[in-house]
Backbone as JSON Lines, residues from 0, in Angstrom:
{"i":0,"aa":"X","n":[0.99,-11.38,-0.87],"ca":[0.36,-10.79,-1.62],"c":[1.26,-9.48,-1.42]}
{"i":1,"aa":"X","n":[0.85,-8.41,-2.07],"ca":[1.7,-7.62,-2.53],"c":[1.18,-6.56,-0.65]}
{"i":2,"aa":"X","n":[2.01,-5.28,-0.2],"ca":[1.9,-4.69,0.37],"c":[2.21,-3.39,-0.37]}
{"i":3,"aa":"X","n":[1.12,-2.91,0.29],"ca":[0.64,-1.05,0.17],"c":[1.31,-0.05,1.13]}
{"i":4,"aa":"X","n":[2.12,0.77,0.08],"ca":[2.03,1.8,2.14],"c":[1.27,3.34,1.12]}
{"i":5,"aa":"X","n":[0.3,3.86,2.27],"ca":[-0.35,5.37,1.77],"c":[0.0,5.86,2.92]}
{"i":6,"aa":"X","n":[-0.49,7.24,2.72],"ca":[-0.46,7.73,3.35],"c":[-2.1,9.11,2.57]}
{"i":7,"aa":"X","n":[-2.6,8.99,4.35],"ca":[-4.63,9.56,3.97],"c":[-3.39,11.56,4.29]}
{"i":8,"aa":"X","n":[-4.46,11.81,2.61],"ca":[-3.96,13.22,2.52],"c":[-5.11,14.21,3.33]}
{"i":9,"aa":"X","n":[-5.48,13.77,4.24],"ca":[-6.34,14.45,5.47],"c":[-5.9,14.81,6.68]}
{"i":10,"aa":"X","n":[-5.59,13.77,7.42],"ca":[-5.26,13.39,8.5],"c":[-3.7,13.43,8.65]}
{"i":11,"aa":"X","n":[-3.12,12.95,7.72],"ca":[-1.82,12.62,6.88],"c":[-0.82,11.1,8.23]}
{"i":12,"aa":"X","n":[-1.88,10.83,7.93],"ca":[-1.36,9.24,8.77],"c":[-1.16,8.57,7.69]}
{"i":13,"aa":"X","n":[0.03,7.75,8.18],"ca":[1.04,6.91,6.52],"c":[0.86,4.98,7.61]}
{"i":14,"aa":"X","n":[-0.27,4.27,6.69],"ca":[-0.61,3.03,6.52],"c":[-0.32,2.12,6.2]}
{"i":15,"aa":"X","n":[-0.02,0.91,6.19],"ca":[0.34,0.09,5.49],"c":[-1.18,-1.21,4.83]}
{"i":16,"aa":"X","n":[-1.67,-0.85,4.05],"ca":[-1.92,-2.77,3.91],"c":[-1.65,-4.0,2.84]}
{"i":17,"aa":"X","n":[-2.41,-4.56,3.14],"ca":[-1.73,-6.63,2.79],"c":[-2.52,-6.24,1.46]}
{"i":18,"aa":"X","n":[-3.0,-6.27,-0.13],"ca":[-3.85,-6.07,-0.71],"c":[-3.72,-7.38,-2.23]}
{"i":19,"aa":"X","n":[-5.02,-8.25,-2.55],"ca":[-4.5,-8.65,-4.08],"c":[-4.31,-8.21,-4.81]}
{"i":20,"aa":"X","n":[-4.19,-8.23,-5.76],"ca":[-4.2,-7.51,-7.29],"c":[-5.49,-6.88,-7.68]}
{"i":21,"aa":"X","n":[-6.58,-7.99,-7.12],"ca":[-7.74,-7.46,-7.41],"c":[-8.28,-7.09,-6.73]}
{"i":22,"aa":"X","n":[-7.96,-6.9,-5.39],"ca":[-9.09,-6.53,-4.5],"c":[-8.42,-4.6,-3.98]}
{"i":23,"aa":"X","n":[-6.75,-5.14,-4.97],"ca":[-6.16,-3.31,-4.71],"c":[-6.8,-2.44,-5.48]}
{"i":24,"aa":"X","n":[-6.96,-3.52,-7.53],"ca":[-8.16,-2.94,-8.53],"c":[-8.89,-2.19,-8.26]}
{"i":25,"aa":"X","n":[-10.07,-2.95,-7.1],"ca":[-11.31,-2.84,-6.88],"c":[-11.82,-1.91,-6.15]}
{"i":26,"aa":"X","n":[-11.5,-2.31,-4.89],"ca":[-12.26,-0.88,-3.81],"c":[-11.01,0.15,-3.99]}
{"i":27,"aa":"X","n":[-12.29,0.98,-3.24],"ca":[-12.29,1.95,-2.38],"c":[-11.22,2.5,-1.24]}
{"i":28,"aa":"X","n":[-10.58,2.92,-1.46],"ca":[-9.53,2.53,-0.07],"c":[-9.81,3.51,0.81]}
{"i":29,"aa":"X","n":[-9.51,3.58,1.95],"ca":[-10.16,4.8,2.97],"c":[-9.14,5.2,3.97]}
{"i":30,"aa":"X","n":[-8.15,5.11,4.73],"ca":[-8.22,5.32,5.96],"c":[-8.17,5.69,6.76]}
{"i":31,"aa":"X","n":[-7.46,4.25,7.33],"ca":[-8.09,3.74,9.06],"c":[-8.5,4.21,9.81]}
{"i":32,"aa":"X","n":[-7.61,5.84,9.57],"ca":[-7.45,5.72,11.12],"c":[-8.97,7.26,11.18]}
{"i":33,"aa":"X","n":[-8.98,8.11,9.88],"ca":[-10.4,9.15,9.9],"c":[-11.4,8.68,8.69]}
{"i":34,"aa":"X","n":[-11.04,7.81,8.02],"ca":[-12.75,6.9,7.17],"c":[-12.73,8.32,5.6]}
{"i":35,"aa":"X","n":[-11.3,8.67,5.78],"ca":[-11.04,9.93,4.44],"c":[-10.95,9.16,2.91]}
{"i":36,"aa":"X","n":[-11.53,8.47,2.44],"ca":[-11.11,8.5,0.87],"c":[-9.97,8.8,-0.04]}
{"i":37,"aa":"X","n":[-9.21,10.17,0.4],"ca":[-8.07,10.6,0.24],"c":[-7.4,10.13,0.22]}
{"i":38,"aa":"X","n":[-6.79,9.37,0.37],"ca":[-5.3,8.69,0.15],"c":[-4.61,8.14,-1.25]}
{"i":39,"aa":"X","n":[-3.48,8.87,-1.07],"ca":[-1.93,8.53,-2.04],"c":[-1.22,7.24,-1.44]}
{"i":40,"aa":"X","n":[-0.92,6.49,-2.71],"ca":[0.29,5.24,-1.93],"c":[1.63,6.15,-2.42]}
{"i":41,"aa":"X","n":[1.84,5.67,-1.33],"ca":[3.62,5.89,-1.72],"c":[4.18,5.35,-1.59]}
{"i":42,"aa":"X","n":[6.09,5.73,-2.69],"ca":[6.25,4.36,-3.24],"c":[7.78,3.37,-2.42]}
{"i":43,"aa":"X","n":[7.23,2.59,-2.56],"ca":[7.69,1.8,-1.49],"c":[8.72,0.25,-2.41]}
{"i":44,"aa":"X","n":[10.45,0.92,-0.79],"ca":[11.28,-0.01,-1.36],"c":[11.13,-2.28,-1.86]}
{"i":45,"aa":"X","n":[11.43,-2.29,-2.46],"ca":[12.21,-3.39,-2.59],"c":[13.29,-4.57,-3.32]}
{"i":46,"aa":"X","n":[13.32,-5.78,-2.33],"ca":[14.9,-6.58,-2.55],"c":[13.82,-7.39,-3.55]}
{"i":47,"aa":"X","n":[14.66,-7.77,-4.43],"ca":[14.85,-8.95,-5.42],"c":[15.63,-9.9,-4.7]}
{"i":48,"aa":"X","n":[14.88,-11.47,-4.36],"ca":[16.34,-12.5,-3.79],"c":[16.42,-13.53,-4.88]}
{"i":49,"aa":"X","n":[17.91,-13.33,-5.71],"ca":[18.25,-14.38,-6.18],"c":[19.22,-15.35,-6.35]}
{"i":50,"aa":"X","n":[19.05,-16.11,-7.02],"ca":[20.47,-17.11,-6.59],"c":[21.73,-16.79,-7.4]}
{"i":51,"aa":"X","n":[22.54,-17.34,-7.31],"ca":[23.59,-17.26,-7.96],"c":[24.81,-18.85,-8.25]}
{"i":52,"aa":"X","n":[24.4,-19.18,-9.18],"ca":[24.95,-20.58,-9.33],"c":[26.09,-21.05,-9.85]}
{"i":53,"aa":"X","n":[27.22,-20.7,-9.32],"ca":[29.34,-20.55,-10.31],"c":[29.82,-21.97,-10.36]}
């Protein structure tokens, strides 16, 4: 499942949620620290593992 990084705009806390694509699109996200619904997704770094056949 994808991992998403968020920042709460009310308390400025960063948090990470693991959500399926269905959960991400469906639910209203809330900050686990203060319960505010004013959250913003942060850009996240990722990497891809590929195999190289020589």
